[in-house]
C-alpha positions in Angstrom: 0.0 0.0 0.0 1.2 3.5 -0.7 -0.1 7.0 0.0 1.4 10.1 -1.6 1.1 13.8 -1.3 0.1 14.5 -4.9 -0.1 17.5 -7.1 -3.3 18.6 -8.9 -1.6 17.5 -12.2 -1.1 14.0 -10.8 -4.8 13.8 -9.7 -6.0 14.9 -13.2 -3.7 12.4 -14.8 -5.0 9.6 -12.6 -8.6 10.6 -13.3 -8.0 10.6 -17.1 -6.4 7.2 -16.9 -9.4 5.8 -14.9 -11.8 7.3 -17.4 -10.4 5.0 -20.1 -10.5 1.7 -18.1 -13.4 -0.8 -18.0 -12.6 -2.2 -14.6 -13.7 0.7 -12.4 -16.2 1.4 -9.7 -17.4 4.7 -8.2 -19.3 5.6 -5.0 -21.1 8.7 -3.9 -21.1 9.5 -0.2 -24.1 11.4 1.3 -24.5 12.9 4.8 -27.7 12.5 6.9 -29.2 15.5 5.1 -28.6 13.9 1.7 -25.8 16.3 0.8 -23.0 15.0 -1.4 -19.9 15.0 0.8 -17.5 12.7 -1.0 -16.7 10.6 -4.1 -14.7 7.4 -4.3 -13.3 5.8 -7.5 -11.5 2.5 -7.8 -9.6 1.2 -10.8 -9.1 -2.5 -10.6 -6.2 -4.5 -12.1 -7.0 -6.8 -14.9 -5.4 -9.9 -13.3 -6.6 -9.4 -9.7 -3.0 -9.2 -8.4 -1.8 -5.9 -10.0 -2.1 -2.4 -8.6 -5.6 -1.2 -7.5 -5.8 2.6 -7.6 -8.1 4.7 -5.5 -9.1 8.3 -5.8 -11.3 9.8 -3.0 -12.6 13.4 -2.9 -13.6 15.1 0.3 -16.0 17.8 -0.9 -16.4 19.4 2.6 -12.6 19.6 3.3 -11.4 23.0 4.5 -10.0 25.0 1.6 -7.0 27.3 2.0 -7.8 31.0 1.6 -6.0 33.8 -0.2 -5.3 37.1 1.6 -8.6 38.4 0.1 -10.6 35.6 1.6 -11.2 33.7 -1.7 -10.6 30.0 -1.9 -7.1 29.2 -3.1 -7.1 26.3 -5.5 -3.6 26.8 -6.8 -2.0 23.9 -4.8 -5.1 22.4 -3.2 -7.4 19.7 -4.4 -10.1 17.7 -2.7 -8.8 14.5 -4.3 -6.7 12.0 -2.4 -4.7 9.1 -4.0 -3.8 5.7 -2.8 -3.0 2.2 -4.2 -2.5 -1.4 -3.1 -1.2 -4.5 -4.9 -1.0 -8.2 -4.2 -3.7 -10.6 -3.3 -5.4 -12.3 -0.4 -6.9 -9.2 1.3 -9.3 -6.3 0.6 -7.3 -4.0 -1.6 -10.0 -1.4 -1.7 -9.7 -0.9 2.1 -5.9 -0.9 2.0 -5.9 1.7 -0.8 -8.3 4.1 0.9 -6.7 3.7 4.3 -5.6 7.1 5.7 -7.9 9.1 3.4 -10.6 11.3 4.8 -14.2 12.0 3.8 -16.3 14.2 6.0 -15.6 13.1 9.6 -14.3 9.7 8.6 -10.6 8.9 8.4 -10.4 5.5 6.9 -8.6 2.8 8.8 -7.0 -0.2 6.9 -9.0 -2.6 9.1 -9.0 -5.5 6.6 -12.6 -5.6 5.4 -15.3 -3.5 3.6 -14.3 0.2 3.6 -18.0 1.3 3.3 -18.7 -0.1 6.8 -16.7 2.8 8.3 -18.9 5.4 6.5 -22.2 3.7 7.5 -21.1 3.5 11.1 -20.5 7.3 11.0 -24.0 7.9 9.7 -23.2 8.4 6.0 -25.0 6.8 3.1 -22.9 5.3 0.3 -24.3 4.7 -3.1 -22.5 2.7 -5.8 -22.7 4.8 -9.0 -20.7 2.5 -11.3 
């Protein structure tokens, strides 16, 4: 498993790569009021043992501000990137471990990542 501090260009590159793959899944995270607070995308390896990639966006994360009070998107992105490879465990949970959506910081606890969101009161909907 690996987690990196990534640039906006790296996130856009990963999103573009995922858009052209058939083995992907995407989830929408809603809070109790039904507001969209996060998005999670997985890109699966073809053979099951390769690298699984994960992008997660925390739409309610605090944004840095410029001196004039406007949001500064120059070096900030809501997207987080992680990956896991190998076999014999839940790679999705390993890849998303350490990322944050809303009030949930994902732990790599070895089973279904969505359980952590549901326990915190969020709804998760599989979009793809």
